[in-house]
PDB file of N, CA, C and O in Angstrom:
ATOM      1  N   MET A   1     -11.230 -12.672  -0.539  1.00  0.00           N
ATOM      2  CA  MET A   1     -10.522 -11.473  -0.437  1.00  0.00           C
ATOM      3  C   MET A   1     -10.345 -10.459   0.710  1.00  0.00           C
ATOM      4  O   MET A   1     -11.370 -10.213   1.346  1.00  0.00           O
ATOM      5  N   VAL A   2      -8.341  -9.348   1.360  1.00  0.00           N
ATOM      6  CA  VAL A   2      -9.743  -9.037   2.433  1.00  0.00           C
ATOM      7  C   VAL A   2      -8.643  -7.577   2.191  1.00  0.00           C
ATOM      8  O   VAL A   2      -7.487  -7.422   1.795  1.00  0.00           O
ATOM      9  N   SER A   3      -9.890  -6.566   2.738  1.00  0.00           N
ATOM     10  CA  SER A   3      -8.517  -5.448   2.841  1.00  0.00           C
ATOM     11  C   SER A   3      -9.343  -4.524   4.246  1.00  0.00           C
ATOM     12  O   SER A   3     -10.368  -4.525   4.927  1.00  0.00           O
ATOM     13  N   ARG A   4      -8.771  -4.206   4.160  1.00  0.00           N
ATOM     14  CA  ARG A   4      -8.466  -2.327   5.116  1.00  0.00           C
ATOM     15  C   ARG A   4      -8.034  -1.324   4.579  1.00  0.00           C
ATOM     16  O   ARG A   4      -7.261  -1.282   3.622  1.00  0.00           O
ATOM     17  N   LYS A   5      -8.740  -0.002   5.449  1.00  0.00           N
ATOM     18  CA  LYS A   5      -8.212   1.090   5.053  1.00  0.00           C
ATOM     19  C   LYS A   5      -7.293   2.087   6.106  1.00  0.00           C
ATOM     20  O   LYS A   5      -7.600   2.267   7.284  1.00  0.00           O
ATOM     21  N   VAL A   6      -6.401   2.542   5.601  1.00  0.00           N
ATOM     22  CA  VAL A   6      -5.506   2.666   5.594  1.00  0.00           C
ATOM     23  C   VAL A   6      -5.572   4.154   5.412  1.00  0.00           C
ATOM     24  O   VAL A   6      -6.136   4.547   4.391  1.00  0.00           O
ATOM     25  N   LYS A   7      -4.963   5.259   6.445  1.00  0.00           N
ATOM     26  CA  LYS A   7      -4.664   6.980   6.222  1.00  0.00           C
ATOM     27  C   LYS A   7      -3.148   6.946   6.094  1.00  0.00           C
ATOM     28  O   LYS A   7      -2.514   6.693   7.119  1.00  0.00           O
ATOM     29  N   ILE A   8      -2.575   7.141   5.103  1.00  0.00           N
ATOM     30  CA  ILE A   8      -1.077   7.679   4.918  1.00  0.00           C
ATOM     31  C   ILE A   8      -0.870   8.922   5.569  1.00  0.00           C
ATOM     32  O   ILE A   8      -1.494   9.982   5.533  1.00  0.00           O
ATOM     33  N   VAL A   9       0.742   8.335   6.526  1.00  0.00           N
ATOM     34  CA  VAL A   9       0.772   8.822   8.093  1.00  0.00           C
ATOM     35  C   VAL A   9       2.142   9.893   6.997  1.00  0.00           C
ATOM     36  O   VAL A   9       2.497  10.876   7.649  1.00  0.00           O
ATOM     37  N   ASN A  10       2.605   9.836   6.073  1.00  0.00           N
ATOM     38  CA  ASN A  10       4.388  10.425   5.580  1.00  0.00           C
ATOM     39  C   ASN A  10       4.163  11.697   5.143  1.00  0.00           C
ATOM     40  O   ASN A  10       3.526  11.771   4.092  1.00  0.00           O
ATOM     41  N   ALA A  11       4.480  12.643   5.615  1.00  0.00           N
ATOM     42  CA  ALA A  11       4.492  14.547   5.405  1.00  0.00           C
ATOM     43  C   ALA A  11       4.277  14.563   4.319  1.00  0.00           C
ATOM     44  O   ALA A  11       3.435  15.400   3.997  1.00  0.00           O
ATOM     45  N   THR A  12       5.079  13.402   2.775  1.00  0.00           N
ATOM     46  CA  THR A  12       5.389  13.860   1.766  1.00  0.00           C
ATOM     47  C   THR A  12       4.184  13.008   1.286  1.00  0.00           C
ATOM     48  O   THR A  12       4.116  13.077   0.059  1.00  0.00           O
ATOM     49  N   GLY A  13       3.636  12.568   1.585  1.00  0.00           N
ATOM     50  CA  GLY A  13       2.433  10.872   1.063  1.00  0.00           C
ATOM     51  C   GLY A  13       3.718  10.062   0.346  1.00  0.00           C
ATOM     52  O   GLY A  13       4.825   9.744   0.780  1.00  0.00           O
ATOM     53  N   LEU A  14       2.993   9.857  -1.085  1.00  0.00           N
ATOM     54  CA  LEU A  14       3.802   7.822  -0.764  1.00  0.00           C
ATOM     55  C   LEU A  14       4.383   8.382  -2.063  1.00  0.00           C
ATOM     56  O   LEU A  14       3.807   8.073  -3.106  1.00  0.00           O
ATOM     57  N   HIS A  15       5.929   9.514  -2.138  1.00  0.00           N
ATOM     58  CA  HIS A  15       7.190   9.718  -2.719  1.00  0.00           C
ATOM     59  C   HIS A  15       7.639   8.656  -3.706  1.00  0.00           C
ATOM     60  O   HIS A  15       7.235   7.947  -4.627  1.00  0.00           O
ATOM     61  N   LEU A  16       8.627   8.935  -3.035  1.00  0.00           N
ATOM     62  CA  LEU A  16       9.498   7.349  -4.145  1.00  0.00           C
ATOM     63  C   LEU A  16       9.890   6.124  -2.984  1.00  0.00           C
ATOM     64  O   LEU A  16       9.693   4.912  -2.907  1.00  0.00           O
ATOM     65  N   ARG A  17      10.635   7.283  -2.042  1.00  0.00           N
ATOM     66  CA  ARG A  17      10.966   5.750  -0.688  1.00  0.00           C
ATOM     67  C   ARG A  17      10.063   5.775  -0.481  1.00  0.00           C
ATOM     68  O   ARG A  17       9.746   5.206  -1.525  1.00  0.00           O
ATOM     69  N   PRO A  18       8.917   5.974   0.107  1.00  0.00           N
ATOM     70  CA  PRO A  18       7.797   5.370   0.921  1.00  0.00           C
ATOM     71  C   PRO A  18       7.771   4.144  -0.298  1.00  0.00           C
ATOM     72  O   PRO A  18       8.090   2.960  -0.187  1.00  0.00           O
ATOM     73  N   ALA A  19       7.248   4.925  -1.548  1.00  0.00           N
ATOM     74  CA  ALA A  19       6.600   3.573  -2.604  1.00  0.00           C
ATOM     75  C   ALA A  19       7.524   2.842  -2.425  1.00  0.00           C
ATOM     76  O   ALA A  19       7.321   1.672  -2.100  1.00  0.00           O
ATOM     77  N   GLY A  20       8.625   3.277  -2.569  1.00  0.00           N
ATOM     78  CA  GLY A  20       9.282   1.323  -2.284  1.00  0.00           C
ATOM     79  C   GLY A  20       9.231   0.681  -1.323  1.00  0.00           C
ATOM     80  O   GLY A  20       9.181  -0.519  -1.050  1.00  0.00           O
ATOM     81  N   VAL A  21       9.244   1.429  -0.905  1.00  0.00           N
ATOM     82  CA  VAL A  21       9.006   0.411   0.418  1.00  0.00           C
ATOM     83  C   VAL A  21       7.600   0.027   1.069  1.00  0.00           C
ATOM     84  O   VAL A  21       7.278   0.089   2.255  1.00  0.00           O
ATOM     85  N   LEU A  22       7.048  -0.277   0.260  1.00  0.00           N
ATOM     86  CA  LEU A  22       5.359  -0.238   0.737  1.00  0.00           C
ATOM     87  C   LEU A  22       5.739  -1.871  -0.243  1.00  0.00           C
ATOM     88  O   LEU A  22       5.581  -3.022   0.164  1.00  0.00           O
ATOM     89  N   CYS A  23       6.415  -1.276  -1.991  1.00  0.00           N
ATOM     90  CA  CYS A  23       7.179  -2.426  -3.194  1.00  0.00           C
ATOM     91  C   CYS A  23       7.177  -3.402  -1.937  1.00  0.00           C
ATOM     92  O   CYS A  23       6.144  -3.859  -1.447  1.00  0.00           O
ATOM     93  N   GLU A  24       7.949  -3.561  -1.661  1.00  0.00           N
ATOM     94  CA  GLU A  24       8.834  -4.253  -1.144  1.00  0.00           C
ATOM     95  C   GLU A  24       8.329  -4.710  -0.372  1.00  0.00           C
ATOM     96  O   GLU A  24       9.133  -5.604  -0.109  1.00  0.00           O
ATOM     97  N   THR A  25       7.483  -4.845   0.341  1.00  0.00           N
ATOM     98  CA  THR A  25       6.210  -5.506   1.438  1.00  0.00           C
ATOM     99  C   THR A  25       5.228  -6.036   0.652  1.00  0.00           C
ATOM    100  O   THR A  25       5.073  -7.252   0.758  1.00  0.00           O
ATOM    101  N   ALA A  26       4.487  -5.415  -0.148  1.00  0.00           N
ATOM    102  CA  ALA A  26       4.191  -6.597  -1.119  1.00  0.00           C
ATOM    103  C   ALA A  26       4.559  -8.235  -2.146  1.00  0.00           C
ATOM    104  O   ALA A  26       3.833  -9.208  -2.348  1.00  0.00           O
ATOM    105  N   MET A  27       5.501  -8.038  -2.449  1.00  0.00           N
ATOM    106  CA  MET A  27       6.426  -8.348  -2.747  1.00  0.00           C
ATOM    107  C   MET A  27       7.431  -9.641  -2.193  1.00  0.00           C
ATOM    108  O   MET A  27       8.365 -10.156  -2.807  1.00  0.00           O
ATOM    109  N   LYS A  28       6.820 -10.044  -0.576  1.00  0.00           N
ATOM    110  CA  LYS A  28       7.218 -10.332   0.141  1.00  0.00           C
ATOM    111  C   LYS A  28       5.788 -11.934  -0.297  1.00  0.00           C
ATOM    112  O   LYS A  28       6.181 -13.044  -0.657  1.00  0.00           O
ATOM    113  N   TYR A  29       4.857 -11.717  -0.192  1.00  0.00           N
ATOM    114  CA  TYR A  29       2.989 -12.298  -0.044  1.00  0.00           C
ATOM    115  C   TYR A  29       3.180 -12.495  -2.207  1.00  0.00           C
ATOM    116  O   TYR A  29       3.601 -11.812  -3.140  1.00  0.00           O
ATOM    117  N   LYS A  30       2.624 -13.703  -2.018  1.00  0.00           N
ATOM    118  CA  LYS A  30       2.144 -14.719  -3.497  1.00  0.00           C
ATOM    119  C   LYS A  30       0.571 -13.475  -3.696  1.00  0.00           C
ATOM    120  O   LYS A  30       0.105 -13.120  -4.779  1.00  0.00           O
ATOM    121  N   ALA A  31       0.260 -13.218  -2.849  1.00  0.00           N
ATOM    122  CA  ALA A  31      -1.161 -12.433  -2.781  1.00  0.00           C
ATOM    123  C   ALA A  31      -0.910 -11.685  -3.761  1.00  0.00           C
ATOM    124  O   ALA A  31       0.278 -11.434  -3.962  1.00  0.00           O
ATOM    125  N   LYS A  32      -2.108 -10.998  -4.826  1.00  0.00           N
ATOM    126  CA  LYS A  32      -2.285 -10.164  -5.094  1.00  0.00           C
ATOM    127  C   LYS A  32      -2.847  -9.204  -3.748  1.00  0.00           C
ATOM    128  O   LYS A  32      -3.696  -9.391  -2.876  1.00  0.00           O
ATOM    129  N   VAL A  33      -1.569  -7.697  -4.193  1.00  0.00           N
ATOM    130  CA  VAL A  33      -2.284  -6.943  -3.962  1.00  0.00           C
ATOM    131  C   VAL A  33      -1.958  -5.444  -4.227  1.00  0.00           C
ATOM    132  O   VAL A  33      -0.826  -4.967  -4.301  1.00  0.00           O
ATOM    133  N   THR A  34      -3.130  -4.786  -4.356  1.00  0.00           N
ATOM    134  CA  THR A  34      -3.718  -3.914  -4.953  1.00  0.00           C
ATOM    135  C   THR A  34      -3.928  -2.624  -4.173  1.00  0.00           C
ATOM    136  O   THR A  34      -3.144  -2.655  -3.225  1.00  0.00           O
ATOM    137  N   PHE A  35      -4.898  -1.106  -4.154  1.00  0.00           N
ATOM    138  CA  PHE A  35      -5.334  -0.077  -3.876  1.00  0.00           C
ATOM    139  C   PHE A  35      -5.371   0.309  -4.136  1.00  0.00           C
ATOM    140  O   PHE A  35      -4.609   0.604  -5.057  1.00  0.00           O
ATOM    141  N   THR A  36      -7.070   1.462  -3.458  1.00  0.00           N
ATOM    142  CA  THR A  36      -7.450   2.299  -3.954  1.00  0.00           C
ATOM    143  C   THR A  36      -7.497   2.926  -3.492  1.00  0.00           C
ATOM    144  O   THR A  36      -7.623   2.734  -2.283  1.00  0.00           O
ATOM    145  N   THR A  37      -7.420   4.750  -4.197  1.00  0.00           N
ATOM    146  CA  THR A  37      -7.628   5.749  -3.639  1.00  0.00           C
ATOM    147  C   THR A  37      -9.058   6.129  -3.243  1.00  0.00           C
ATOM    148  O   THR A  37      -9.797   5.190  -2.946  1.00  0.00           O
ATOM    149  N   ASP A  38      -9.752   7.879  -3.178  1.00  0.00           N
ATOM    150  CA  ASP A  38     -10.402   7.645  -2.296  1.00  0.00           C
ATOM    151  C   ASP A  38     -11.239   8.191  -3.858  1.00  0.00           C
ATOM    152  O   ASP A  38     -12.427   8.417  -4.087  1.00  0.00           O
ATOM    153  N   ASN A  39     -10.073   8.262  -4.691  1.00  0.00           N
ATOM    154  CA  ASN A  39     -10.801   8.967  -6.363  1.00  0.00           C
ATOM    155  C   ASN A  39     -10.910   7.865  -7.315  1.00  0.00           C
ATOM    156  O   ASN A  39     -10.963   7.956  -8.541  1.00  0.00           O
ATOM    157  N   HIS A  40     -10.941   6.617  -6.461  1.00  0.00           N
ATOM    158  CA  HIS A  40     -10.875   5.097  -7.545  1.00  0.00           C
ATOM    159  C   HIS A  40     -10.159   4.698  -8.045  1.00  0.00           C
ATOM    160  O   HIS A  40     -10.434   3.622  -8.577  1.00  0.00           O
ATOM    161  N   TYR A  41      -8.938   5.177  -8.215  1.00  0.00           N
ATOM    162  CA  TYR A  41      -7.760   4.889  -9.083  1.00  0.00           C
ATOM    163  C   TYR A  41      -6.959   3.482  -8.361  1.00  0.00           C
ATOM    164  O   TYR A  41      -6.569   3.201  -7.228  1.00  0.00           O
ATOM    165  N   GLU A  42      -6.961   3.179  -8.954  1.00  0.00           N
ATOM    166  CA  GLU A  42      -6.845   1.297  -7.678  1.00  0.00           C
ATOM    167  C   GLU A  42      -4.791   1.056  -9.159  1.00  0.00           C
ATOM    168  O   GLU A  42      -4.404   1.260 -10.309  1.00  0.00           O
ATOM    169  N   ALA A  43      -4.433   0.633  -8.091  1.00  0.00           N
ATOM    170  CA  ALA A  43      -2.851   0.438  -7.830  1.00  0.00           C
ATOM    171  C   ALA A  43      -2.139  -1.075  -8.524  1.00  0.00           C
ATOM    172  O   ALA A  43      -1.948  -0.682  -9.675  1.00  0.00           O
ATOM    173  N   ASN A  44      -1.836  -1.976  -8.509  1.00  0.00           N
ATOM    174  CA  ASN A  44      -0.089  -2.733  -7.942  1.00  0.00           C
ATOM    175  C   ASN A  44       0.118  -1.845  -6.982  1.00  0.00           C
ATOM    176  O   ASN A  44       0.454  -0.662  -7.040  1.00  0.00           O
ATOM    177  N   ALA A  45      -0.318  -3.128  -5.356  1.00  0.00           N
ATOM    178  CA  ALA A  45       1.096  -2.275  -5.142  1.00  0.00           C
ATOM    179  C   ALA A  45       2.648  -3.476  -5.124  1.00  0.00           C
ATOM    180  O   ALA A  45       3.410  -4.100  -4.385  1.00  0.00           O
ATOM    181  N   LYS A  46       2.462  -3.294  -5.934  1.00  0.00           N
ATOM    182  CA  LYS A  46       4.126  -4.427  -6.003  1.00  0.00           C
ATOM    183  C   LYS A  46       4.781  -3.643  -7.197  1.00  0.00           C
ATOM    184  O   LYS A  46       5.913  -3.939  -7.582  1.00  0.00           O
ATOM    185  N   SER A  47       4.192  -2.835  -7.662  1.00  0.00           N
ATOM    186  CA  SER A  47       4.844  -1.424  -8.890  1.00  0.00           C
ATOM    187  C   SER A  47       4.964  -0.040  -8.475  1.00  0.00           C
ATOM    188  O   SER A  47       4.195   0.914  -8.358  1.00  0.00           O
ATOM    189  N   VAL A  48       6.175  -0.260  -8.297  1.00  0.00           N
ATOM    190  CA  VAL A  48       6.672   1.299  -7.917  1.00  0.00           C
ATOM    191  C   VAL A  48       5.543   1.993  -8.317  1.00  0.00           C
ATOM    192  O   VAL A  48       4.756   2.795  -7.813  1.00  0.00           O
ATOM    193  N   LEU A  49       5.772   1.220  -9.795  1.00  0.00           N
ATOM    194  CA  LEU A  49       5.600   3.336 -11.030  1.00  0.00           C
ATOM    195  C   LEU A  49       3.373   2.822 -10.461  1.00  0.00           C
ATOM    196  O   LEU A  49       2.291   3.315 -10.779  1.00  0.00           O
ATOM    197  N   GLY A  50       3.510   2.451 -10.173  1.00  0.00           N
ATOM    198  CA  GLY A  50       1.684   1.570 -10.022  1.00  0.00           C
ATOM    199  C   GLY A  50       2.035   3.031  -9.021  1.00  0.00           C
ATOM    200  O   GLY A  50       1.896   4.093  -9.627  1.00  0.00           O
ATOM    201  N   VAL A  51       2.446   3.116  -7.641  1.00  0.00           N
ATOM    202  CA  VAL A  51       2.375   3.137  -6.227  1.00  0.00           C
ATOM    203  C   VAL A  51       2.088   4.957  -6.733  1.00  0.00           C
ATOM    204  O   VAL A  51       1.163   5.747  -6.540  1.00  0.00           O
ATOM    205  N   LEU A  52       3.360   5.031  -7.415  1.00  0.00           N
ATOM    206  CA  LEU A  52       3.564   6.662  -7.456  1.00  0.00           C
ATOM    207  C   LEU A  52       2.706   7.137  -8.121  1.00  0.00           C
ATOM    208  O   LEU A  52       2.590   8.347  -7.926  1.00  0.00           O
ATOM    209  N   GLY A  53       1.547   6.429  -9.356  1.00  0.00           N
ATOM    210  CA  GLY A  53       1.071   6.936 -10.161  1.00  0.00           C
ATOM    211  C   GLY A  53      -0.247   7.205  -9.405  1.00  0.00           C
ATOM    212  O   GLY A  53      -1.249   7.693  -9.927  1.00  0.00           O
ATOM    213  N   ALA A  54      -0.154   6.906  -8.377  1.00  0.00           N
ATOM    214  CA  ALA A  54      -1.927   7.157  -7.694  1.00  0.00           C
ATOM    215  C   ALA A  54      -1.301   8.339  -6.785  1.00  0.00           C
ATOM    216  O   ALA A  54      -1.736   8.333  -5.633  1.00  0.00           O
ATOM    217  N   CYS A  55      -0.551   9.149  -7.025  1.00  0.00           N
ATOM    218  CA  CYS A  55      -0.290  10.260  -6.687  1.00  0.00           C
ATOM    219  C   CYS A  55      -0.867  10.964  -4.752  1.00  0.00           C
ATOM    220  O   CYS A  55      -1.444  11.893  -4.187  1.00  0.00           O
ATOM    221  N   VAL A  56      -0.068   9.506  -4.479  1.00  0.00           N
ATOM    222  CA  VAL A  56      -1.375   9.421  -2.853  1.00  0.00           C
ATOM    223  C   VAL A  56      -0.633  11.115  -1.884  1.00  0.00           C
ATOM    224  O   VAL A  56       0.549  11.439  -1.996  1.00  0.00           O
ATOM    225  N   LYS A  57      -1.129  11.502  -1.472  1.00  0.00           N
ATOM    226  CA  LYS A  57      -1.197  12.874  -0.468  1.00  0.00           C
ATOM    227  C   LYS A  57      -0.681  12.185   1.121  1.00  0.00           C
ATOM    228  O   LYS A  57      -0.534  11.072   1.628  1.00  0.00           O
ATOM    229  N   ALA A  58      -0.544  13.461   1.452  1.00  0.00           N
ATOM    230  CA  ALA A  58      -0.063  12.639   3.293  1.00  0.00           C
ATOM    231  C   ALA A  58      -1.789  12.868   4.404  1.00  0.00           C
ATOM    232  O   ALA A  58      -2.193  14.030   4.434  1.00  0.00           O
ATOM    233  N   GLY A  59      -2.209  12.349   4.793  1.00  0.00           N
ATOM    234  CA  GLY A  59      -3.218  11.965   5.381  1.00  0.00           C
ATOM    235  C   GLY A  59      -4.699  11.953   4.988  1.00  0.00           C
ATOM    236  O   GLY A  59      -5.684  12.309   5.634  1.00  0.00           O
ATOM    237  N   GLU A  60      -4.519  11.123   2.967  1.00  0.00           N
ATOM    238  CA  GLU A  60      -5.646  10.477   2.506  1.00  0.00           C
ATOM    239  C   GLU A  60      -5.457   8.873   2.812  1.00  0.00           C
ATOM    240  O   GLU A  60      -4.459   8.190   3.042  1.00  0.00           O
ATOM    241  N   GLU A  61      -6.948   8.558   2.705  1.00  0.00           N
ATOM    242  CA  GLU A  61      -6.626   6.911   3.230  1.00  0.00           C
ATOM    243  C   GLU A  61      -6.962   6.195   1.696  1.00  0.00           C
ATOM    244  O   GLU A  61      -7.667   6.676   0.808  1.00  0.00           O
ATOM    245  N   ILE A  62      -6.191   4.836   1.686  1.00  0.00           N
ATOM    246  CA  ILE A  62      -6.105   4.277   0.947  1.00  0.00           C
ATOM    247  C   ILE A  62      -6.938   2.799   0.810  1.00  0.00           C
ATOM    248  O   ILE A  62      -6.650   2.022   1.720  1.00  0.00           O
ATOM    249  N   THR A  63      -7.777   2.360  -0.032  1.00  0.00           N
ATOM    250  CA  THR A  63      -7.744   0.843   0.621  1.00  0.00           C
ATOM    251  C   THR A  63      -7.397  -0.898  -0.039  1.00  0.00           C
ATOM    252  O   THR A  63      -7.840  -1.591  -0.954  1.00  0.00           O
ATOM    253  N   ILE A  64      -6.108  -1.076   1.302  1.00  0.00           N
ATOM    254  CA  ILE A  64      -4.650  -2.528   0.709  1.00  0.00           C
ATOM    255  C   ILE A  64      -6.009  -3.197   0.341  1.00  0.00           C
ATOM    256  O   ILE A  64      -7.099  -2.838   0.786  1.00  0.00           O
ATOM    257  N   ILE A  65      -5.764  -4.355  -0.652  1.00  0.00           N
ATOM    258  CA  ILE A  65      -6.120  -5.601  -1.299  1.00  0.00           C
ATOM    259  C   ILE A  65      -5.772  -6.548  -1.054  1.00  0.00           C
ATOM    260  O   ILE A  65      -4.575  -6.427  -1.315  1.00  0.00           O
ATOM    261  N   CYS A  66      -5.926  -7.676  -0.657  1.00  0.00           N
ATOM    262  CA  CYS A  66      -4.641  -8.554  -0.392  1.00  0.00           C
ATOM    263  C   CYS A  66      -6.018  -9.588  -0.974  1.00  0.00           C
ATOM    264  O   CYS A  66      -7.183  -9.408  -0.619  1.00  0.00           O
ATOM    265  N   ASP A  67      -5.456 -10.917  -2.142  1.00  0.00           N
ATOM    266  CA  ASP A  67      -5.985 -12.027  -2.435  1.00  0.00           C
ATOM    267  C   ASP A  67      -5.359 -12.985  -2.939  1.00  0.00           C
ATOM    268  O   ASP A  67      -5.041 -13.053  -4.126  1.00  0.00           O
ATOM    269  N   GLY A  68      -5.092 -13.920  -1.978  1.00  0.00           N
ATOM    270  CA  GLY A  68      -4.399 -15.267  -2.424  1.00  0.00           C
ATOM    271  C   GLY A  68      -3.769 -16.189  -1.535  1.00  0.00           C
ATOM    272  O   GLY A  68      -3.310 -15.465  -0.651  1.00  0.00           O
ATOM    273  N   GLU A  69      -3.626 -16.781  -1.399  1.00  0.00           N
ATOM    274  CA  GLU A  69      -3.211 -17.961  -0.516  1.00  0.00           C
ATOM    275  C   GLU A  69      -2.595 -16.782   1.636  1.00  0.00           C
ATOM    276  O   GLU A  69      -2.987 -16.797   2.803  1.00  0.00           O
ATOM    277  N   ASP A  70      -1.710 -16.185   0.950  1.00  0.00           N
ATOM    278  CA  ASP A  70      -0.841 -15.587   2.189  1.00  0.00           C
ATOM    279  C   ASP A  70      -2.036 -14.222   2.544  1.00  0.00           C
ATOM    280  O   ASP A  70      -1.768 -13.701   3.627  1.00  0.00           O
ATOM    281  N   GLU A  71      -3.325 -13.552   1.800  1.00  0.00           N
ATOM    282  CA  GLU A  71      -3.423 -12.645   2.046  1.00  0.00           C
ATOM    283  C   GLU A  71      -4.101 -12.285   3.849  1.00  0.00           C
ATOM    284  O   GLU A  71      -4.942 -11.393   3.956  1.00  0.00           O
ATOM    285  N   ALA A  72      -3.896 -12.625   4.410  1.00  0.00           N
ATOM    286  CA  ALA A  72      -4.186 -11.490   5.399  1.00  0.00           C
ATOM    287  C   ALA A  72      -2.683 -11.713   5.729  1.00  0.00           C
ATOM    288  O   ALA A  72      -2.320 -10.636   6.200  1.00  0.00           O
ATOM    289  N   ALA A  73      -1.853 -12.383   5.721  1.00  0.00           N
ATOM    290  CA  ALA A  73      -0.686 -12.542   6.516  1.00  0.00           C
ATOM    291  C   ALA A  73       0.835 -10.972   5.591  1.00  0.00           C
ATOM    292  O   ALA A  73       1.962 -10.633   5.952  1.00  0.00           O
ATOM    293  N   ALA A  74       0.058 -10.590   4.563  1.00  0.00           N
ATOM    294  CA  ALA A  74      -0.405  -9.723   4.466  1.00  0.00           C
ATOM    295  C   ALA A  74      -0.877  -7.659   3.907  1.00  0.00           C
ATOM    296  O   ALA A  74      -0.556  -6.519   3.571  1.00  0.00           O
ATOM    297  N   LEU A  75      -1.920  -8.760   4.267  1.00  0.00           N
ATOM    298  CA  LEU A  75      -2.473  -7.255   4.183  1.00  0.00           C
ATOM    299  C   LEU A  75      -2.228  -6.962   5.785  1.00  0.00           C
ATOM    300  O   LEU A  75      -2.450  -5.764   5.961  1.00  0.00           O
ATOM    301  N   GLU A  76      -1.958  -7.426   6.680  1.00  0.00           N
ATOM    302  CA  GLU A  76      -1.496  -6.932   8.699  1.00  0.00           C
ATOM    303  C   GLU A  76       0.018  -6.127   7.943  1.00  0.00           C
ATOM    304  O   GLU A  76       0.194  -4.960   7.591  1.00  0.00           O
ATOM    305  N   ASP A  77       0.973  -7.384   7.900  1.00  0.00           N
ATOM    306  CA  ASP A  77       2.301  -6.074   7.239  1.00  0.00           C
ATOM    307  C   ASP A  77       2.033  -4.850   6.463  1.00  0.00           C
ATOM    308  O   ASP A  77       1.696  -3.738   6.871  1.00  0.00           O
ATOM    309  N   ILE A  78       2.297  -5.369   4.988  1.00  0.00           N
ATOM    310  CA  ILE A  78       1.873  -3.807   4.660  1.00  0.00           C
ATOM    311  C   ILE A  78       1.439  -2.899   5.482  1.00  0.00           C
ATOM    312  O   ILE A  78       2.184  -2.005   5.881  1.00  0.00           O
ATOM    313  N   VAL A  79      -0.635  -3.065   6.084  1.00  0.00           N
ATOM    314  CA  VAL A  79      -1.462  -2.076   6.901  1.00  0.00           C
ATOM    315  C   VAL A  79       0.525  -1.992   8.419  1.00  0.00           C
ATOM    316  O   VAL A  79       1.308  -1.186   7.916  1.00  0.00           O
ATOM    317  N   ASN A  80       0.742  -2.207   8.904  1.00  0.00           N
ATOM    318  CA  ASN A  80       1.956  -2.353   9.320  1.00  0.00           C
ATOM    319  C   ASN A  80       3.245  -1.261   9.029  1.00  0.00           C
ATOM    320  O   ASN A  80       3.270  -0.185   9.627  1.00  0.00           O
ATOM    321  N   SER A  81       3.749  -1.442   8.568  1.00  0.00           N
ATOM    322  CA  SER A  81       4.119  -1.035   7.569  1.00  0.00           C
ATOM    323  C   SER A  81       3.849   0.458   7.688  1.00  0.00           C
ATOM    324  O   SER A  81       4.531   1.035   8.536  1.00  0.00           O
ATOM    325  N   ILE A  82       2.907   1.254   6.937  1.00  0.00           N
ATOM    326  CA  ILE A  82       1.640   2.116   6.562  1.00  0.00           C
ATOM    327  C   ILE A  82       1.966   2.855   7.202  1.00  0.00           C
ATOM    328  O   ILE A  82       2.645   3.838   6.903  1.00  0.00           O
ATOM    329  N   GLU A  83       1.352   2.404   8.754  1.00  0.00           N
ATOM    330  CA  GLU A  83       0.638   2.632  10.181  1.00  0.00           C
ATOM    331  C   GLU A  83       2.045   3.097  10.255  1.00  0.00           C
ATOM    332  O   GLU A  83       2.188   4.245   9.834  1.00  0.00           O
ATOM    333  N   SER A  84       3.221   2.457  10.716  1.00  0.00           N
ATOM    334  CA  SER A  84       5.026   2.904  11.675  1.00  0.00           C
ATOM    335  C   SER A  84       5.285   4.139   9.892  1.00  0.00           C
ATOM    336  O   SER A  84       6.475   4.260   9.600  1.00  0.00           O
ATOM    337  N   GLY A  85       4.994   4.358   9.609  1.00  0.00           N
ATOM    338  CA  GLY A  85       5.474   5.173   7.858  1.00  0.00           C
ATOM    339  C   GLY A  85       5.826   5.278   7.261  1.00  0.00           C
ATOM    340  O   GLY A  85       5.912   6.316   6.605  1.00  0.00           O
ATOM    341  N   LEU A  86       6.506   3.765   6.973  1.00  0.00           N
ATOM    342  CA  LEU A  86       7.107   2.737   5.780  1.00  0.00           C
ATOM    343  C   LEU A  86       8.220   3.601   5.857  1.00  0.00           C
ATOM    344  O   LEU A  86       8.299   4.308   4.853  1.00  0.00           O
ATOM    345  N   GLY A  87       9.175   3.813   6.754  1.00  0.00           N
ATOM    346  CA  GLY A  87      10.978   3.663   7.156  1.00  0.00           C
ATOM    347  C   GLY A  87      10.923   4.754   7.009  1.00  0.00           C
ATOM    348  O   GLY A  87      11.895   4.987   6.292  1.00  0.00           O
ATOM    349  N   GLU A  88      10.143   6.185   7.309  1.00  0.00           N
ATOM    350  CA  GLU A  88      10.050   7.224   7.173  1.00  0.00           C
ATOM    351  C   GLU A  88      10.335   8.593   8.537  1.00  0.00           C
ATOM    352  O   GLU A  88      10.196   9.784   8.256  1.00  0.00           O
TER     353      GLU A  88
END
């Protein structure tokens, strides 16, 4: 299992479009991908509803957690995607 904290740079947080991009990125990997917020909410990063349910705002930090055979590659790709604004 690997994890890393990352700051949400999107001006409007994780609304539908960036949540979809996050899910698409996570679904490319076999590893289980979840994230936790500062208020201890845990969400499945492969579920758009799970990501939206976390209500992550701009500037908040989340901890990405990957567990499985391709966990390192998944973590690196997801963190890079978030840091680049998830397509926005």
